[in-house]
TORZA-426248 format. One record per atom (N, C-alpha, C): residue in one letter; x, y, z. Coordinates in steps of 0.02 Angstrom, whole numbers, plus 50000, padded with zeros to 5 digits. Layout:
N
AXYZ ...
***
This chain:
577
M493954832549782 M493914827949839 M493614831549899 K493084828649929 K492774831749987 K493164829850049 V493364834850089 V493734833650150 V493314835850208 S493154831150254 S492714832650310 S493064831350376 L492914835450426 L493204834450493 L492974827950525 D492414825350501 D492154819050528 D492484812950497 S492884814050445 S493164808350409 S493834805950438 V494074809150491 V494714807250522 V494624806150596 E495094802450625 E495114801550697 E495494807350729 W495324808850792 W495634814450828 W495964811950892 K496454815550914 K496824813550974 K497124819751008 E497174819551074 E497484824951111 E498244824051114 F498604829551102 F499334829551106 F499544834951156 K500084833551191 K500394838651233 K500734843651187 I500604850051196 I500854855151150 I501614854951144 S501964853951199 S502694853751196 S502954847551159 G502504842551149 G502704836651111 G502664837651036 I502334842951015 I502244844350944 I502684850250922 F502724855350965 F503064861550946 F503674862950990 E504154866150959 E504684869450998 E504414876451014 I504374878051078 I504094884551099 I504684889051117 V504744894651080 V505324899051086 V505104905851112 N505464908351162 N505354915051188 N505694920051141 S505294923951105 S505564928351053 S505944934251084 K506494936051053 K506874941851077 K506474948151065 P506364952251117 P505944958251109 P506324964351084 Y505974968451044 Y506254974751021 Y505724980151031 H505934985951057 H505464991451069 H505384995551005 K504774997450990 K504615000850928 K505005007450920 T505125010850976 T505465017450972 T506185016850948 S506475010850954 S507175009950933 S507245007350862 L506675006650827 L506675003650760 L506545008950707 Q506775007450646 Q506655011750589 Q506205008250538 K505865012050497 K505425009050446 K505835004950397 G505564999150378 G505904994750330 G505424989750302 F505654983550292 F505244978550257 F505124972150298 T505394971750358 T505304965850400 T504694966750445 P504204962050446 P503624962650489 P503824963250563 Y503504967850598 Y503614968850670 Y502964966650704 I502974960850737 I502374957750766 I502344959350840 T501754961750862 T501664963550933 T501044960150960 R500834962351020 R500274959051054 R499584961651032 T499554964950974 T498904967150949 T498504961050926 S497844961550932 S497404956050911 S497184956650839 F497444961750804 F497214963050736 F497784962550685 N497584962250621 N498074962750566 N498624957450571 N498434951450593 N498904945850600 N499474947450649 G499334951950695 G499844953850744 G500334958950719 L500244961250656 L500724965850625 L500624972950650 E501144975750680 E501134982750701 E501374987250645 C501924985450613 C502204989250557 C502774985150527 C503134987950479 C503724984550450 C504344988750464 V504894985450483 V505484989050507 V506114986250475 K506664989850484 K507324987350464 K507554982250516 S507854976750492 S508044971350537 S508794970050537 D509194974550508 D509914973450505 D510194972650576 G510544967050586 G510864965750651 G510404963250705 L509754962350690 L509284960050740 L509174952450733 K508944949450787 K508804942250786 K508114941150755 I508114937950697 I507494937050659 I507194930150672 N506544930050683 N506184923650693 N506064920350625 P506074913750623 P505994910250559 P505294910750531 R505234910250465 R504584910050432 R504244903450446 N503614902950427 N503214896950438 N503224894750512 T503084899650555 T503004898350626 T502354901550649 I502154900250711 I501544903150739 I501734907650796 S501544914050792 S501704918750845 S501164918650899 L501374920250960 L500914920451017 L501074926651059 G500564930851070 G500624936351117 G500394934151185 A500834934451235 A500664931651301 A500064935151332 E500034941751328 E499514945251365 E498834945351330 N498844945351263 N498194945151228 N497994938051209 A498464933251217 A498324926151204 A498044924951134 D498364928051085 D498164927151015 D498724923750976 F498524918750935 F498994915150892 F498914917650821 F499474918350784 F499444920250714 F499984916350675 Y499804913950616 Y500294910750572 Y500704916150537 Q501374915450538 Q501814920350507 Q502174917150448 E501994919450389 E502264916550327 E502974919050312 L503134925050337 L503784928150323 L504214928350386 E504864929450378 E505294930650435 E505074937250468 Y505174937650535 Y504904943450571 Y505274944450637 I505174950250667 I505404951450735 I504804953250777 T504874953650843 T504294954750886 T504434960050939 G503884962250970 G503924966551029 G503994962251091 N503804965151148 N503894961851213 N503374956451226 K503564951551266 K503114946151289 K502804942351230 M503234940251185 M503014936451127 M503384929751123 Y503054924651098 Y503344918051087 Y503194915951015 Y503544910750993 Y503344907650930 Y503404900050934 L502954896550897 L502924889350896 L503204886850830 K503644881950835 K504014879650776 K503914872150765 N503784870250703 N503754863250682 N503874863150607 K504284858550583 K504474858350512 K503884857250465 N503324854750492 N502734853350451 N502264859350443 I502434864850474 I502004870750469 I502114874150402 N501574875150366 N501564879250306 N500944883650309 R500804887150256 R500244891750257 R499594888450277 Y499464882450252 Y498824879150264 Y498804875650332 T499314871650348 T499324868450414 T499374873750468 G499724879250454 G499794884550503 G499114887650521 L498704888950470 L498044891850483 L497594886950521 F497654880550504 F497264875350540 F497464875250614 L498124875250626 L498374874850695 L498184881050736 V498194886850704 V498004892950740 V497294892350766 K496844889750725 K496144889050746 K496094884050803 M496454878650799 M496424873550852 M496744876050917 L497294879750911 L497614882550970 L497164887651004 Q496844891850964 Q496394896850993 Q495804893551027 S495554888150997 S494984884451027 S495194881051092 S495824878951096 S496054875151155 S496094879451217 I496114886151209 I496164890451268 I495524894451280 K495004893051241 K494384896651248 K494094895851318 N493864901451347 N493564901451414 N494044899451470 C494704899951457 C495194898151509 C495434904351547 G495204910251525 G495374916251563 G496044919351547 F496374916951494 F497014920051477 F496904926851445 G497354931551460 G497304938251434 G497694942951478 Y497534949451476 Y497884954251518 Y497754952651592 G498274952051630 G498224950151701 G498374942751712 K498254938751662 K498424931551665 K498674929551596 G499314930851584 G499604929751518 G499704922351503 L499664920651438 L499794913851416 L500544913351401 T500934911951451 T501664911451444 T501854904851412 G502484904251391 G502724897951363 G502684892251411 T502804893651475 T502774888451527 T502064885751534 R501574890351534 R500874888251540 R500644884451477 L500894886651419 L500674883751357 L500924876651347 K501564875351364 K501874869051345 K501544862851376 N501214863751433 N500904857951465 N500174857151447 R499914861451406 R499204860951386 R499114855751332 A498484853551324 A498324848351274 A498024851651212 L498154848551155 L497894851051091 L497594845251052 L496964845951032 L496604840850995 L496754841650920 L497014836250889 L497184836550818 L496974830150782 P496864830550716 P496724824450677 P497364820150673 V497284813550671 V497864809050670 V497844804550608 D498444802450587 D498494797750531 D498484790550556 S498624785850512 S498584778750530 S499104776750583 K499624780850591 K500134779250641 K500004782750707 G499474786550711 G499314790150772 G499684796750780 D500004798950727 D500354805450727 D499894810850700 P500064817250712 P499664822650683 P499614821850607 H499014822450581 H498894821250510 H498994827750472 W499614829350456 W499784835650425 W499474836550355 Q499444831050317 Q499164831550250 Q498424833050252 F498074829950300 F497354831350307 F497244838750323 M497634841350370 M497564848450390 M497654852950329 E498154851450288 E498294855550229 E497714855050179 D497494848850165 D496954847950117 D496304851250140 Y496174850750205 Y495564853750232 Y495564861350223 M496124864550238 M496164871750232 M496144873950159 K496414869950114 K496364871650043 K495634871350020 T495254866550046 T494544866050030 T494164872150056 I494334874150118 I494024880050147 I494174886250105 E494814886850084 E495014892650045 E494644892949978 Q494574887149945 Q494224887049881 Q493494889149890 K493174886649942 K492474888549954 K492434896049970 Y492924898550008 Y492934905650026 Y492994909949963 I493424907949917 I493504911649855 I492854911649815 E492524905849812 E491894905449776 E491364910049808 D491354910149875 D490864914549909 D491014921849895 I491664923649895 I491854930649880 I491634932449809 L491754927949762 L491564929249693 L490804930249687 N490424925949721 N489694926649719 N489484933349748 Y489804935249804 Y489634941549837 Y489774947449791 Y490374947649761 Y490564953349719 Y490194953349652 N490024947449627 N489624947149566 N488924950249579 K488664948749639 K488014951549657 K488064959149666 K488594961349699 K488694968549709 K488754972149641 L489134969149596 L489224972149530 L488564972449492 L488184966949497 L487534966649463 L487064971949491 D487054972649558 D486624977649589 D486824984649565 N487474985749559 N487714992349537 N487514993749466 L487594988649423 L487424989449352 L486674990749344 M486274987349386 M485544988249381 M485334995349401 T485754998649443 T485585005449464 T485965010649424 G486305008449370 G486615013249325 G487295015649345 G487675011749383 G488335013849405 G488835013849348 D489395017149360 D489945017449311 D490275010649306 T490375008249245 T490655001549236 T491365001649210 S491675007549208 S492365007749183 S492835004449232 C493345001149207 C493814997449250 C494515000149241 S494835001849296 S495485005149293 S496055000349305 N496625001749273 N497254998549293 N497535002649351 L497504999949412 L497615003949472 L498335003949496 S498815002449451 S499505002249473 S499805009149477 F500355009949517 F500685016349521 F501405015549545 R501825020849533 R502505020949557 R502605027049603 D503205028349619 D503365034449655 D503055040449618 K502785045149657 K502365050449627 K502725054449573 S503325056749587 S503665061049538 S503815057249474 I504025050949480 I504175046849422 I503525045449383 F502995044149420 F502345042849389 F502125048749347 I502195054849374 I501975060849339 I502415062049277 E503075061249286 E503525062149228 E503355057149173 D503205050949193 D503025045849145 D502395047949106 G501915050749143 G501295053049111 G501425058649061 L501815063649082 L501965069249038 L502315066948974 M502785062148982 M503145059648924 M502675056048876 K502215052148902 K501775048348859 K501275052948823 I501045057948858 I500595062848826 I500975066448770 A501585068448786 A501995072048736 A502125067648675 L502305061448687 L502455056948631 L501865056048585 E501265055648614 E500665054748573 E500535060948529 N500705066848555 N500555073148520 N501115075448473 L501715072548480 L502275074948440 L502145074548365 K501835069248345 K501725068248273 K501245073448243 L500885077048286 L500395081948263 L500705088748254 E501315089748280 E501625096348277 E501905097948207 D501815104148187 D502065106448122 D502795108648129 V503245103848130 V503955105348139 V504345100248098 E504925102348073 E505345097748034 E505755093448081 W505875087248057 W506255082448098 W506845079748057 R507355077448093 R507945074548060 R508275069348106 E508575064348075 E508925059148113 E509625061448132 F509825059948195 F510495061348219 F510775055048252 K511425053848241 K511765048448278 K511875050948349 I511795046448397 I511875048248467 I512565051448479 S513085048648449 S513765051148460 S513865058148430 D513435060248383 D513505066848353 D513205072348398 V512735070348440 V512365075148480 V512565075048553 F512745069048577 F512855068148649 F513565065848665 E513815067948724 E514395064948754 E514165058748792 I514545053248787 I514335046848816 I514825044848872 Y514555043148930 Y514935040848987 Y514675033949006 T515085029949041 T514875023249062 T515125021949133 G514705018749173 G514885017049242 G515345011049246 A515515008949307 A515985003349317 A515774999249378 L516044993249380 L515864988449433 L516254989849497 I515904989849553 I516204990249620 I515854985149663 N516224981349702 N515924976549748 N515494980349798 Q514874978149806 Q514414981749850 Q514664981849922 N515064976849942 N515324976650010 N515804982450024 E516084985449971 E516554991049980 E516184997649989 M515524997749978 M515145003949982 M514755004250048 Q514695010250074 Q514315011450135 Q513725015850121 Q513215015150163 Q512605019050152 Q512755026550156 G512485030350108 G512615037450106 G512085041150068 K512265046750035 K511775051150004 K511755050649928 F512235046949897 F512255046649824 F511845040649798 P511345041949755 P510985036349725 P511455032149681 R511385025549686 R511765020949643 R511295018449588 I511455020249526 I511015018549469 I511225011749441 T510735007249437 T510855000549411 T510344999049356 A510364992949330 A509924991049274 A509244988749300 T508854993549324 T508174992149347 T507684996949314 D507074994649304 D506554998949275 D506185002949329 L506365001849393 L505995004749448 L506385010449481 N506025014649519 N506325019749563 N506835024149527 N506695025949465 N507135030249426 N507835027249419 G507865020549421 G508505017049412 G508905016449476 I508655019049532 I509035019149595 I508955012449631 A509535009249646 A509525002849683 A509615004049758 F510055008749776 F510185010449846 F510575017049848 F510735019349908 F511115025549916 F511795023949948 T512315026949921 T512985025349944 T513365031649962 D513875030950004 D514305036550021 D514825037549966 D515145043449967 D515685044749919 D516245039749931 L516545037449877 L517055032149883 L517665034049842 K518255033649873 K518875035049838 K519095028649802 H518835027749743 H518945021649705 H518915023449631 K519375020749591 K519405022649521 K518765020949483 N518395015949507 N517775013949473 N517155017449500 F517255021749550 F516685025449577 F516575031649533 R516155030849482 R516045036049432 R515375039549444 T515395046149449 T514795050049463 T514645054749405 L514015056649401 L513795061049347 L513175064749372 E513045070649346 E512435074349364 E512145077849303 N511495079249306 N511135082449252 N511245078949185 F511005072849181 F511095068649122 F510525063649117 I510515059849062 I510035054449051 I510415047849055 S510175043349098 S510485036749103 S510125031849057 I510525027349025 I510255022048983 I510615015649004 S510235010849028 S510555004549050 S510654999848990 F511074994948999 F511194990148945 F510584985848931 L510064986348975 L509434982748964 L508884987348937 G509064993848926 G508584998348894 G508185002848939 S508325003049005 S507975007749049 S508245014749039 V507805019849040 V508015026749025 V507715031349078 F508155035549110 F507925040149162 F508325046649160 Y508025052049185 Y508385058349192 Y508595059249265 H509215061749275 H509485062949342 H509755070049345 K509465074049388 K509705080949395 K510295081249443 S510245077749500 S510775077949550 S511315072749537 K511865073349574 K512435068749565 K512245061649586 V512415056749544 V512285049749559 V512915045649540 S512925039449565 S513475034849549 S513225029649499 L513625028149447 L513415023649394 L513715016749402 D513295011749401 D513515004749403 D513785002749334 M514074996849331 M514334994149269 M513774993649216 K513944995449154 K513494995049097 K512894999849101 I512975005049142 I512495010449142 I512815016349105 H512505018349050 H512765023849010 H512445030349032 G512835035849026 G512565042449039 G512685046848978 I512175050548956 I512265054948898 I512105062148917 K512525066848893 K512425073948903 K512485077448836 I512085082648825 I512105086148761 I512775089748753 K513055089148693 K513685092548679 K513555100148675 N513975103848709 N513965111148705 N513305114348725 K512925110848767 K512295113648793 K512115110348859 E511835114348903 E511625111648968 E510945108248961 L510915101848981 L510285098248982 L509845100949038 N509185100749028 N508745102549083 N508155097749086 Y507745098549137 Y507195093949151 Y506735093149091 N506525098649061 N506025098449007 N506305095348943 I506925096948927 I507225093848868 I507305086348879 A507505084548940 A507585077348956 A506925073648948 L506385076648972 L505735073348967 L505525072548894 F505715077248852 F505575076648781 F505975070948750 L506625070348768 L507075065548737 L506935058348759 I506745057348822 I506715050548849 I506245045948810 P505615047948794 P505195043348755 P505475041848686 L505855046548657 L506155045348592 L506735040448597 I507125040948651 I507665036148663 I507385029248676 K506835028948712 K506535022348728 K506305018748665 K506185022448611 K505965019148549 K506495014448522 F507135015948533 F507655011148511 F507925007048569 A507865009548630 A508175006148687 A507775000048711 F507124999848696 F506704994548723 F506904987548700 K507234987048642 K507364980548612 K507954976848643 Y508314980148690 Y508914977048718 Y508744973148782 S509124967648793 S509014963248850 S509674959848867 Y509644954948914 Y510254951548935 Y510594947948877 G510194945348831 G510494941848774 G510704946348718 Y510484952648720 Y510634957348667 Y510724964248700 Q511324965448726 Q511434971148769 Q511634977348730 L511464983148761 L511624989548730 L512314991748755 S512824990248716 S513514992148734 S513644999348714 T514215002048737 T514405008948720 T514485009748644 S514805004948613 S514915005448540 S514255005248502 V513795001048524 V513145000648491 V512755007148502 L512785009848564 L512425015948580 L512655021748536 K513295022248525 K513565027748484 K513245028048415 G513095022348386 G512825022148318 G512075022448313 Q511725022448371 Q510995022748369 Q510765029548342 K510205029548306 K509945035748276 K509325038148313 L509275044648319 L508745047848356 L508415053148312 L507765052848304 L507395057648264 L507205063548308 L507445069548289 L507345075448329 L507075081248287 P506695085848317 P506485091848281 P507085096348268 I507095099948213 I507675104048196 I507475111348187 D507975115748197 D507865122948187 D508025124848115 S508055131348101 S508175133648032 S508865131948006 K509335130448052 K510015128648032 K510105121148025 G509575117248039 G509625109948034 G509905106748096 D509985110548150 D510225107848214 D509635105848258 P509765101648309 P509215099948355 P508895106248383 H508235106548382 H507875112548403 H507725111948478 W508245113448519 W508185112548591 W507655117048621 R507605123248597 R507105127848624 R506395125248612 F506275122448552 F505615119648539 F505455113948587 M505945109448597 M505845103748642 M505665106148712 E506045111048737 E505935113648804 E505245116948809 D505085121348762 D504445124848764 D503855120048757 Y503955114948716 Y503415110048706 Y503255106448771 M503775104348807 M503665100748870 M503385105348924 R503585111548923 R503305116348971 R502545117048960 A502345117348896 A501635118048880 A501245111748902 I501535105848889 I501225099648911 I501155099448987 E501695101449020 E501685101349093 E501165106049121 K501135112049093 K500645116949116 K499935114449108 E499795111149053 E499115108849038 E498915102849081 H499395098249094 H499205091749122 H499445090349194 L499895094449221 L500185092749285 L499665091849340 E499215096649345 E498705096249397 E498245090249387 K498075088949324 K497625083249310 K497965076549325 I498615075949307 I498965069749320 I499035068549394 T499155073949432 T499215073149504 T498555070649533 A497995073449510 A497345071149534 A497235063749515 Y497435062049454 Y497375055149430 Y497785050449472 Y498405052449487 Y498845048349529 Y498525047349598 N498275052749628 N497995052249695 N497375047849696 A496985048049642 A496395043649638 A496615036349638 K497135034849600 K497395028049598 K497675026049666 L498035030749697 L498335029349762 L497805027949814 N497255031749814 N496725030849863 N496385024149855 E496395021249795 E496085014749785 E496545009049809 S497175010749826 S497635006249863 S497764999649829 N497814999449763 N498004993249730 N498734993749710 R499164988949732 R499884989649726 R500194985449670 R499814983849619 R500114979949565 R500624984149527 S501114980749496 S501644984449462 S501384987849399 G501734993049378 G501534996549317 G501615003949324 G501425007749273 G501515014849275 G500915018549248 F501045024249219 F500525028649193 F500185025249133 D499525025149132 D499135022249078 D498775027849041 L498995029148979 L498745034848942 L497995034148926 V497785028048907 V497075026948890 V496645028148952 E496875025449008 E496505026249070 E496475033549091 Y497035037049081 Y497065044149099 Y496535048149061 K496455046748996 K495955050348956 K495255049048984 K495115042749003 K494465041249033 K494365045049098 F494915045349137 F494885048849201 F494715056249191 I495045059449143 I494915066549130 I494185067549109 Q493925062849069 Q493225063249048 Q492765062749109 N492925058049153 N492515057149213 N492565063049261 Q493135066549260 Q493225072149305 Q492735077849291 K492455077949230 K491965083049213 K491365082749260 Q491245076649286 Q490705075849334 Q490825080249396 L491455080249419 L491625084349477 L491675091749459 E491925093149399 E492015100149378 E491345103749372 N490815100049356 N490165103149347 N489785103949412 V490075101749467 V489755102349532 V489995108649567 K489545112249599 K489735118249637 K489935116249707 W490425119949734 W490705118349800 W490625124449846 K490625123049912 K490545128449961 K490875126350026 E491155131250062 E491455129850127 E490915129650181 F490975124750225 F490525124150283 F490945123550347 A490715126750400 A491015125350465 A490785118350486 I491245114450513 I491085107450531 I490515107350581 G490525112150629 G489985112550679 G489315114550650 E489325117250589 E488715119250554 E488375113050524 I488775108050505 I488505102050473 I488355096550523 F488805095850572 F488765090150618 F488615092350689 E488265088050724 E488245088450797 E488885085250823 I489305089050857 I489955086650879 I489955086150956 K490135080250981 K490155079451054 K490695074351072 A490895074551134 A491395069651158 A491065062851165 T491475057651163 T491235050751172 T490845049951237 L490365045451237 L489975044051298 L490335039251345 S490865035851319 S491195030851361 S491885033251384 G492385033451341 G493055035651361 G493375031251413 I493435024851398 I493675019951447 I494415018551436 D494835019251487 D495525016951483 D495535009451473 K496005006951434 K496014999751419 K496094995451481 N496474997951530 N496574993951591 N495944993651636 K495434997651617 K494814997451656 K494264993351622 L494414990351565 L493934985951532 L493834979651574 N493244976551568 N493124970651610 N493474964351586 G493834964851529 G494244959151506 G493874953951466 K493214954651458 K492824949751421 K492784951651347 K492904946651304 K492834947651232 K492094947951213 G491944951651161 G491254952151139 G491204954851069 N490634958051053 N490494960350985 N490514967950977 Y490674971551031 Y490694978851028 Y491394981251009 P491474985050954 P492134987950939 P492354992750995 Y492994992351012 Y493294996951060 Y493745001551020 I493515007851009 I493855012550965 I494345016851005 T494965017150980 T495475021451011 T495745026350959 R496295029750977 R496585034650931 R497065031550881 S497045024950874 S497475021550826 S497285023550755 D497785023650710 D497645025250640 D497565018850598 K497485013150631 K497425006750595 K496745003650608 T496554999050564 T495944994850570 T495334998850593 N495225004550560 N494635008650574 N494625011150646 G495205011550678 G495245013850747 G495085008550798 I494935002350775 I494714997050821 I495334993950854 D495344994150920 D495884991150960 D495704984050981 D495054982750991 D494844976151014 D494084975651006 F493814969551014 F493094968551018 F492934966251090 I492494969751124 I492384968651195 I491654967251210 D491534964851270 D490854963551294 D490544970051320 K489914969951337 K489584975751366 K489934977851429 Q490054984351436 Q490434987051494 Q489944990351542 N489824987051599 N489364989751649 N489654996251678 G489225001251684 G489445007651712 G489665012551658 Y489665010451595 Y489865014951541 Y489325014751486 K489215020551455 K488735020951400 K489095019451334 S488745015951289 S489015014851222 S488815020651177 N489155021251120 N489005026451071 N488595023451014 E488145027550987 E487715024950934 E488095024250868 A487795020350823 A488105018950758 A487975024650709 N488275023950648 N488185028650593 N488445035550610 V489065035750635 V489395042050653 V490115041750629 I490455047550632 I491175047950618 I491535049250683 T492065045350697 T492475046350757 T493105050150738 I493305054750782 I493925058650773 I494375057450833 G495005055450820 G495505054750873 G495825061550888 L495775063750950 L495995070550968 L496725071850951 D497185067550974 D497895068850965 D498175066250899 T497885060950874 T498155057750813 T497825060150750 Q497275064150756 Q496925066850698 Q496675061450652 T496435055850681 T496155050450641 T495405051650631 A495135049250576 A494415049850562 A494175043350531 F493655040350561 F493385034050537 F492625034050543 Y492305030450496 Y491575029550499 Y491425023250540 Q490955023750586 Q490765018050628 Q490045015950612 N489975009750590 N489305007550567 N488935003350619 S489215002750680 S488884998850733 S489005002250800 I488615000250850 I488685002950918 I489385001250944 F489705005950980 F490405004950999 F490565008551065 Y491115006451095 Y491415009951152 Y492075013151128 T492335017851168 T492965020951148 T493445021651207 G494075023051188 G494575025051237 G494505032551249 Q495035035651277 Q495025042751293 Q495105047051231 N494845053251236 N494965058551185 N494725056751115 I494115054351111 I493785052951047 I493185057651041 Q493135061050984 Q492565065450969 Q492095061850920 I491445063450925 I490935060150884 I490595065350840 L490535064050774 L490185068350727 L489555064850702 K488995068350708 K488355065250691 K487945069850645 N487635066650594 N487155070050550 N486675064850524 D486035066350524 D485525061350504 D485605059350431 Q485925063550390 Q486025061950319 Q486615057350307 L487005056250358 L487625052450351 L487485045050336 N487875042150291 N487875034950280 N488585032750263 K488665026350250 K489325023550238 K489685027150181 Y489335028850128 Y489655031550068 Y489835038950074 N489335043150092 N489515050150097 N489985051450155 A489995046950205 A490475047650260 A491185046950235 F491315042150190 F491995041350162 F492205047550123 F491735050650088 F491885056750051 F492085062250100 I491705063150152 I491825068550200 I492455067450240 I492615061050255 I493215059550294 I493845062050258 V493855061550192 V494425064150154 V494515071650167 E493955075350167 E493985082550179 E494175084050251 L493925080150298 L494105081050368 L494855080150379 K495145075150347 K495855073850355 K496275079450326 K496045082450271 K496395088250243 K496405093950293 F495825095050325 F495775100450375 F496235099150435 M496285092850456 M496655091150517 M497405090350507 E497645091050445 E498355090250432 E498785095150474 K498505100950491 K498895106050527 K498945104550602 F498555099650626 F498575097950697 F499095092550710 N499295091850773 N499785086650791 N499685084550863 W500105079750885 W500065077050952 W500235082351004 G499885082351060 G500045087051114 G499515092351120 G499725098551128 G499245103951140 G498915106551077 N499115104051019 N498835106450956 N498425101150921 G498015097650959 G497615092250931 G496935094750908 A496525090150880 A495865091850853 A495355092050909 T495375097450949 T494915098151006 T494205099450981 L493745099051029 L493035100151013 L492925107150983 A493225112151014 A493135119050991 A493445120050921 R494035117250910 R494365117950845 R493975114450790 L493695108650806 L493295105050757 L492675109050737 K492335111950786 K491725115650772 K491875121650727 R492435125150739 R492605131050699 R492895129250630 G493205123350625 G493545121450564 G493085121250504 K493365122750444 K492965122850384 K493195117650333 I492725114550299 I492875109750247 I492485111550184 L492745109750127 L492445111250062 L492025105250039 L491385106350025 L490945100950004 L490535102949943 P490335098049902 P489885099449846 P489195101449873 I488845105749837 I488195108149861 I487645106649810 D487025106449836 D486445105449794 D486175112349772 P485635112649732 P485375119249709 P485185124049764 K485055121449825 K484855125749881 K485465128249921 G486065126049901 G486665128049936 G486835123849996 N486485118250004 N486615113550059 N487105108150037 P487435104650083 P487875099150063 P487495094150019 N487795092249963 N487475087649916 N487625080449936 W487235078049984 W487355071350013 W487285065849960 Q486805066749914 Q486695061549863 Q487275061149815 F487545066949795 F488125066849750 F488725063449783 M488855065149845 M489415061949881 M489335054449884 E488725052249898 E488595045049900 E488705041749832 S488445044649780 S488515041749713 S489245041549690 Y489605046849706 Y490305047249685 Y490715041649717 I490615040449782 I490985035049816 I490765028249791 K490125027549776 K489885021149749 K490225019449682 D490345024649641 D490695023449578 D491415021149591 L491745024149639 L492415021849657 L492405014749682 E491895013149722 E491845006349749 E491765001249693 L491375002949643 L491264998349587 L491924996449554 K492355001349543 K493004999949512 K493404995049555 K493384996149620 K493744991749665 K493444984749665 L492784984349664 L492444977849663 L492654973749602 K492694977049545 K492864973449484 K493564970749487 N494024974449516 N494704972049522 N494764966249572 I494394966749627 I494384961249676 I494104954949643 K493564955849607 K493244950149573 K493734946849525 D494094950849485 D494574948149437 D495124944249472 Y495354946949529 Y495894943749567 Y495674936749591 Y495084936449622 Y494854929949648 Y494634925249592 Q494414928049537 Q494234923749480 Q494854919949455 K495424923549453 K496044920349432 K496264915049482 K496184916449547 K496374911549598 K495954905249592 L495304906149583 L494854900449576 L495014896449514 Y495164899949460 Y495354896549397 Y495964892249408 K496444894749447 K497054890949461 K496884884549500 Y496444885149549 Y496244879349588 Y495914873949545 K495474876249501 K495104871449460 K495564867949411 N496074871549387 N496554868449341 N496984863249377 I497154864749441 I497564860049480 I497174853649494 S496534854549515 S496134848749531 S495894845049469 
***
């Protein structure tokens, strides 16, 4: 169904007649801790999101509302519950959802265009409530909520189709120029768990190749078995002991609790946990066990990290089949059989297991860490763990880097480094919006704080450079003419482009890790003297072409995943319609 703005009647409404306008309770960032609740401030970027914080005991704003920053006069639809910083309001109406919310944001922003609201003349709740808002109306003369929703769904579908066309073209261009077409599963977990998972999977694949005798053992013959107990979570307080529950994530840890004088508060250390649903993890330090979490320890021998890593994939071979409808009880666990390598006496060959995992770790630890970091840098957060097939492809591809020669260069040897030509304090901007990025020392949105108009009396900086934030040690590539705030350094080289810049920025950030806020920042002199490691060409110069090609290959993998994501969304739309 085609939905057009010309197909409906429009009418002006008083904003206070449509929305409840609420002055949001302010919270200062310095008093907050990192968590999962969106913290919305007066920034004009990232949907107003500054960061995510803990919200325990704080007044939370409802989901499906529209936030308003008084001083920047920006509206954003908020799909989740959130808290805000200072001078913030929110607009509430029961008909607001994701689609009507986005429609309303556009109309609200249009209604204040060229009215001069911003820093110095804030759009307060009092000023907003008496303003008029033009909206489509239904047959009764009320706001046409269904039309707004349908219109935005149409826009979204077209947007998805445009994205698909764009990425299909990008992929085709890459294939025509011989780019790498391998596609990665880009999921990851906590680093240590991810690496352990990788080592176990590599070991499991190779175990069958080892020339060693094996024998079946009942769990109860080899291990002592312990089981956790139920405690009401309200009786526990936050503390240092991990609470192990029936989850496949975070090494089985649900939260951290304090020590509790309770008969059901059962703790264990240096053991393997097996949940009634089949999750298996190793725990070196003391933890608390929830109900139906089993703990096993080797009889008459101290368990260690390497033996545990050997045992876990073997335990998972029988543990995977259990679920809520078919639970792994203590009595069932006792009778489970485990195939283990044996020594000359027919006992479990613990030394072989330990030595085997040490050898695996020595061979693969560095490679798995590099593999993990590559996945992490591609920033795809889908669930999952170590992928053995993908890892093998990664190791094969790494030969490309291994065959390249590297050399240290002083940054001042490669780049012309100079201070920004502008350096404008935000309160000295002329207040007009425009198309010029205003770059500050922020570590978000490529350092862009705002888009501003031409600033008379100040020089702009040229495009195709890297900006460095003096105190924050941020590094970003700038592809257009821009202005900056204070303490921004500029790196320039005629060979620089979007792709090799991203490669070099990674090396620059490694170098700047030792700097911090205050007197130990990335000053002009320190930058010039600083050294970074770069691939070189046969003449010993930075290999700009290799850096460009390497980043293009990474981009291709990302493009394919984006394309797959939107292809699925479009498929869903077409099935619905």
